[in-house]
C-alpha positions as CSV (number, residue, x, y, z in Angstrom):
1,M,83.3,110.1,75.7
2,K,84.1,109.9,79.6
3,A,86.0,107.0,81.2
4,V,86.5,106.3,84.5
5,R,89.7,104.4,86.0
6,T,89.5,103.1,89.3
7,D,93.0,101.8,91.3
8,R,94.6,104.9,90.4
9,E,97.7,103.2,92.9
10,L,98.2,101.3,90.0
11,E,100.1,104.3,88.3
12,C,99.8,103.1,84.0
13,P,100.7,106.5,82.9
14,G,100.5,104.9,79.0
15,I,96.8,103.9,79.2
16,D,95.9,107.4,80.4
17,A,97.8,109.3,78.6
18,G,96.4,107.2,75.2
19,L,92.4,107.7,76.5
20,R,93.7,111.7,76.9
21,A,95.7,112.2,73.7
22,R,91.7,110.3,72.3
23,G,90.4,113.1,73.3
24,V,89.0,111.0,76.2
25,D,88.0,113.0,78.9
26,L,89.4,110.6,82.2
27,M,88.4,110.1,85.4
28,T,91.0,108.3,87.9
29,L,89.7,107.1,91.1
30,P,91.4,105.6,94.1
31,D,91.6,102.2,95.1
32,G,88.7,101.5,98.0
33,I,86.6,104.2,97.2
34,P,83.1,103.6,98.4
35,E,80.6,101.7,95.6
36,A,78.0,105.3,95.9
37,D,80.9,107.7,95.5
38,L,81.9,104.8,92.0
39,V,77.8,105.3,91.7
40,S,78.6,108.5,90.6
41,A,81.1,108.4,89.1
42,V,80.0,106.5,86.6
43,A,76.9,107.8,85.1
44,D,78.3,109.6,82.5
45,A,81.0,107.0,81.2
46,D,80.8,105.5,78.2
47,L,84.2,103.2,79.3
48,L,85.0,101.5,83.1
49,L,88.1,100.6,83.4
50,M,89.2,98.7,87.0
51,C,92.1,95.9,88.4
52,Y,90.4,95.5,91.8
53,T,87.2,98.0,92.5
54,P,84.3,95.4,92.5
55,I,82.1,96.6,89.6
56,T,78.9,95.2,91.4
57,A,75.1,95.4,89.1
58,R,74.2,98.6,90.8
59,V,77.7,100.0,89.8
60,I,76.4,98.8,86.1
61,E,72.7,99.9,85.6
62,A,73.9,103.5,87.3
63,A,75.9,103.6,83.8
64,P,73.5,104.1,80.7
65,R,76.1,105.4,78.8
66,L,78.2,102.4,79.2
67,K,79.7,100.4,76.2
68,G,82.2,98.2,77.8
69,I,84.2,97.2,81.3
70,V,88.2,96.3,80.4
71,K,89.7,94.6,83.6
72,Y,93.3,95.9,83.2
73,G,94.6,92.7,84.3
74,V,93.4,89.1,84.6
75,G,91.2,88.2,87.1
76,I,87.4,89.0,86.8
77,D,85.4,88.0,89.9
78,A,85.3,91.2,91.2
79,I,82.6,92.2,88.1
80,D,79.2,91.2,88.4
81,I,79.3,89.7,84.6
82,Q,75.8,88.2,85.1
83,A,75.3,92.1,85.5
84,A,76.6,93.9,82.2
85,M,75.2,90.3,79.9
86,T,72.2,91.4,80.9
87,R,72.4,95.0,79.4
88,G,74.5,94.0,76.5
89,I,78.3,95.5,78.0
90,P,80.9,93.5,77.1
91,V,83.7,92.4,79.6
92,V,86.8,91.9,78.8
93,N,90.5,91.4,81.1
94,V,94.3,91.0,79.7
95,P,95.3,87.7,80.2
96,E,98.6,86.7,78.2
97,Y,100.6,90.2,79.7
98,A,102.2,88.7,82.4
99,E,102.4,85.1,82.3
100,E,106.2,84.4,81.7
101,T,106.0,87.4,84.7
102,V,104.0,85.9,87.3
103,A,106.0,82.6,86.7
104,E,109.0,83.8,87.3
105,G,108.0,85.5,90.3
106,A,106.3,82.2,91.8
107,F,109.4,81.0,90.9
108,A,111.7,84.1,93.4
109,L,109.2,83.3,96.0
110,M,109.8,79.2,96.3
111,I,113.8,79.4,95.5
112,A,114.5,82.0,98.2
113,L,112.3,80.3,100.8
114,A,113.8,77.7,99.4
115,K,117.7,78.8,100.7
116,R,116.3,80.7,103.5
117,L,117.0,83.8,101.8
118,P,114.5,86.4,104.3
119,S,116.0,84.5,107.1
120,I,120.4,84.9,106.4
121,T,119.9,88.0,104.6
122,A,117.9,89.8,108.1
123,A,120.6,87.7,109.8
124,V,123.7,89.1,107.8
125,S,122.2,92.9,107.8
126,R,122.0,92.2,111.5
127,D,125.0,91.0,113.0
128,G,127.6,91.2,109.6
129,W,127.9,87.9,109.2
130,I,127.1,84.1,110.0
131,W,128.6,80.4,110.1
132,P,126.9,77.5,108.1
133,E,124.6,76.5,111.8
134,Q,122.4,73.5,110.8
135,R,119.0,76.5,111.1
136,W,120.4,78.0,108.2
137,L,120.3,75.2,105.8
138,G,118.6,75.5,102.5
139,R,117.0,72.6,100.2
140,D,117.3,71.5,97.1
141,I,114.5,72.6,94.1
142,S,116.1,69.6,91.5
143,G,115.2,66.5,92.7
144,A,112.2,67.8,94.8
145,T,108.2,67.8,93.5
146,L,106.9,70.3,92.7
147,G,103.1,70.0,92.9
148,L,100.6,72.6,90.9
149,V,97.4,73.6,91.2
150,G,96.3,75.3,87.7
151,C,98.1,74.5,84.9
152,G,97.4,77.0,82.6
153,R,99.7,79.0,80.8
154,I,101.2,80.5,84.6
155,G,101.0,77.1,85.8
156,R,102.7,75.4,82.5
157,S,105.8,78.7,82.6
158,M,105.9,77.6,86.4
159,A,106.0,73.9,85.4
160,R,108.7,73.9,82.7
161,M,111.0,76.3,85.4
162,A,110.9,73.9,87.7
163,G,111.3,70.9,85.6
164,Q,113.6,71.6,82.7
165,G,115.5,74.6,84.3
166,F,115.2,72.5,87.4
167,R,114.7,69.9,86.9
168,A,112.3,68.7,90.0
169,R,109.7,66.5,89.3
170,V,106.0,68.8,88.5
171,L,102.7,67.6,89.2
172,G,100.0,68.7,88.6
173,F,96.2,68.5,89.5
174,D,93.6,70.4,87.3
175,P,90.2,69.2,86.0
176,C,90.5,71.4,82.9
177,V,93.5,69.6,82.1
178,G,94.3,66.2,79.9
179,A,96.9,64.7,80.6
180,A,98.3,64.5,76.8
181,A,98.5,68.5,77.2
182,M,99.8,68.2,80.8
183,Q,102.7,65.6,79.5
184,T,104.2,68.0,76.4
185,A,104.5,70.5,78.9
186,G,106.7,68.6,81.6
187,I,103.4,67.4,83.8
188,E,102.4,64.4,85.5
189,K,99.1,64.6,85.6
190,V,97.3,63.7,88.8
191,D,92.9,63.4,89.1
192,D,92.9,63.9,93.5
193,L,93.9,66.9,94.7
194,Q,95.1,65.5,97.6
195,T,96.7,62.4,97.1
196,M,99.1,65.4,94.9
197,L,99.5,67.5,97.9
198,C,100.6,64.4,99.9
199,A,103.8,63.8,97.4
200,C,104.9,67.5,97.3
201,D,107.9,69.6,98.8
202,F,106.9,72.8,97.0
203,V,103.1,73.3,95.9
204,S,102.5,76.6,94.1
205,I,98.6,77.6,92.8
206,H,97.9,78.9,89.5
207,C,94.7,79.2,88.8
208,V,91.0,81.2,88.8
209,L,89.0,81.7,91.3
210,N,85.2,80.9,90.6
211,D,82.7,79.7,92.9
212,R,84.2,75.7,92.5
213,T,87.9,77.2,93.1
214,R,87.1,79.1,96.3
215,G,88.5,77.3,99.1
216,L,90.3,75.0,97.4
217,I,92.6,74.2,99.2
218,G,90.9,74.3,102.9
219,K,91.9,73.4,106.4
220,T,92.0,69.4,104.8
221,E,94.1,70.0,102.4
222,L,96.5,71.8,104.4
223,A,96.8,68.8,106.6
224,C,97.7,66.6,103.8
225,L,100.9,69.1,102.9
226,K,104.2,67.5,104.2
227,P,105.2,69.8,107.7
228,T,108.7,70.7,105.5
229,A,106.6,71.4,102.2
230,I,106.4,75.6,100.7
231,I,103.4,76.7,99.1
232,V,103.3,79.9,97.0
233,N,99.7,81.5,95.8
234,V,100.7,84.3,92.8
235,S,96.7,84.0,91.9
236,R,94.2,84.6,93.8
237,G,93.8,84.9,98.1
238,A,90.8,82.9,98.4
239,L,91.6,80.2,97.4
240,I,93.2,79.3,100.2
241,D,91.6,78.9,103.5
242,E,94.1,81.7,105.6
243,A,92.7,81.3,108.4
244,A,93.6,77.5,108.6
245,L,96.8,78.6,106.9
246,V,97.7,81.0,109.4
247,E,97.4,78.5,111.5
248,G,99.0,75.8,110.4
249,L,101.9,78.1,109.7
250,V,102.1,79.1,113.1
251,A,101.7,75.8,114.7
252,G,105.2,74.5,112.4
253,C,102.9,72.0,110.9
254,I,103.6,73.6,107.2
255,G,107.2,74.9,106.3
256,G,106.9,77.7,104.3
257,A,104.8,80.1,102.0
258,G,105.1,82.7,99.7
259,L,101.9,84.6,99.2
260,D,101.7,87.4,97.0
261,V,97.4,87.8,97.0
262,Y,95.3,88.0,99.7
263,S,91.9,87.7,100.9
264,M,91.8,91.5,101.5
265,E,94.3,93.6,100.4
266,P,96.0,95.9,101.4
267,L,97.9,93.6,103.9
268,A,98.5,95.5,107.1
269,K,101.0,95.1,109.7
270,S,98.1,95.0,112.6
271,G,93.9,94.1,112.5
272,H,94.8,91.7,109.0
273,P,93.4,88.2,108.8
274,M,97.0,87.9,107.9
275,S,98.9,90.1,110.7
276,A,100.3,87.1,112.3
277,L,102.8,86.3,109.8
278,F,104.9,89.5,109.9
279,G,107.7,89.0,110.6
280,R,107.8,84.9,109.9
281,D,111.5,83.7,108.9
282,N,109.5,81.1,106.7
283,V,106.7,83.6,105.6
284,I,107.6,85.7,102.2
285,L,104.5,88.4,101.4
286,F,104.9,90.3,98.8
287,P,102.5,93.1,98.1
288,H,100.8,91.6,95.1
289,L,103.3,92.7,92.7
290,T,104.7,89.7,91.0
291,F,102.6,91.2,87.4
292,F,104.8,94.4,88.1
293,T,108.1,94.2,85.9
294,N,108.6,96.9,83.3
295,E,108.3,94.8,80.6
296,A,104.6,93.4,81.8
297,M,103.6,96.6,82.5
298,R,104.5,97.5,78.6
299,R,102.7,94.8,76.9
300,L,99.6,95.6,79.7
301,E,99.6,99.4,79.0
302,E,99.4,98.9,75.5
303,D,96.9,95.3,75.4
304,T,94.2,97.3,77.2
305,L,94.4,100.2,75.2
306,G,94.0,98.7,72.3
307,R,90.7,97.0,74.0
308,C,89.5,100.7,74.8
309,F,89.8,101.7,71.9
310,E,87.7,98.9,69.4
311,I,84.8,99.7,72.8
312,L,85.1,103.7,72.1
313,D,85.3,103.0,68.7
314,G,81.9,101.2,68.5
315,R,84.0,97.8,66.9
316,P,83.6,94.7,68.8
317,V,86.4,94.2,71.3
318,T,88.5,91.4,71.4
319,V,88.2,88.5,74.3
320,R,91.2,86.8,74.5
321,S,91.0,84.6,77.6
322,F,89.1,81.2,77.6
323,D,87.5,81.9,81.1
324,P,83.8,80.8,80.5
325,R,82.3,83.3,81.9
326,L,83.6,85.7,79.5
327,R,82.7,83.5,76.7
328,A,79.8,83.4,77.4
329,Q,79.2,86.4,75.9
330,T,77.0,87.5,73.0
331,A,76.8,91.4,72.6
332,G,80.1,93.3,71.5
333,V,82.4,90.8,71.7
334,S,85.0,88.3,69.3
335,F,87.2,86.0,70.2
336,G,91.2,85.9,70.0
């Protein structure tokens, strides 16, 4: 058996060792590998693991022995699932390993910006001390309004932290989640996104990227925000019109942003659409690592190996995601 794992910069020693212990010939490939090189690598592969690298129809068609595609992570927008379904190749992700972890990361970005931690710690590192001048005034989360765009597992965890933990008011926009389920999670459902954004002191994005949600937070939606509002995105960069976000932050129309994800990754300090945000006191640029903790990576490696072994053993692979794109599969899957 041969397995190919892309995006080897994301170190997963447990996955690599587990596959090799089963006698699998494992090839690891770097992020950004050209499609032609990936096509060549999968020509004799039985299993394909990916995290960020696009798995196109051309890649899938070039792998006649392929028995399954495993996303060691959550988002599946980089995989041509229809092409895989046409071939009867099951696609599976690992949706549960970092629900609390990513919510903690989002909350950390939010509270750091609210308390002006980046600018204050930079000033203390530079000057040794600062005094309580107006420019260092922080903000409370208690009594503020947090708006959640997406109220799935991670969004509900964020709601619990902000509501029960910090006594914030929590609003939620998610057409796929009913008012009763939101109420149980401590969230007030709002049916109109722009109406919710107008009321928010903080906004945190927790939805999947698909054709309906791409650019969901556009220029019009960003214009609804209070000039003091802080926006956090730990989901997918393309959920936001990033050019409009940069414009609003530079112009001072948005209070701040904590970003962990970007349409174009990796970031670069120059020549990147988001380069203008480097060095701004009201912006935290995190390198897509809110998921990266000891505990979450242990869960990720264990669940990924579980799915890989199901595929290699010829058993139906367990799909735990409720994403309709994965739930539409009929070949080689079981639903957990």
